[in-house]
C-alpha positions in Angstrom: 28.7 2.8 -39.4 26.3 1.7 -36.7 24.3 -1.4 -36.8 20.9 0.5 -37.0 22.2 2.6 -39.9 23.4 -0.6 -41.7 20.0 -2.3 -41.2 18.2 0.8 -42.5 20.4 1.1 -45.5 20.3 -2.6 -46.5 16.9 -3.5 -45.2 15.5 -4.5 -48.6 18.5 -6.7 -49.5 18.4 -8.4 -46.1 14.7 -9.2 -46.3 15.1 -10.4 -49.9 18.0 -12.7 -48.9 16.1 -14.2 -45.9 13.1 -14.8 -48.2 15.3 -16.5 -50.8 16.9 -18.7 -48.1 13.5 -19.6 -46.8 12.2 -20.6 -50.2 15.3 -22.7 -50.9 15.0 -24.6 -47.6 11.3 -25.1 -48.1 11.9 -26.4 -51.6 14.6 -28.7 -50.3 12.2 -30.1 -47.7 9.4 -30.6 -50.2 11.8 -32.5 -52.5 12.9 -34.7 -49.6 9.2 -35.5 -48.7 8.0 -36.1 -52.2 10.8 -38.5 -53.2 11.4 -39.8 -49.7 15.1 -38.9 -49.6 16.2 -39.9 -46.1 19.4 -37.9 -45.9 17.4 -34.7 -46.5 14.8 -35.7 -44.0 17.5 -36.4 -41.4 18.6 -32.8 -41.2 18.0 -31.4 -37.8 16.0 -28.5 -39.3 13.4 -30.9 -40.6 13.1 -32.9 -37.3 11.7 -30.0 -35.3 
């Protein structure tokens, strides 16, 4: 199966998975900011 066929077949699941990961990371960052949890705020992702 080619990559383009794979992406066309599973496009909805891939988009949903990326959205879910984004929401989890966003929520993690919000919790870190609200409660001032330093080990969360020290992640390289939140230092950009």
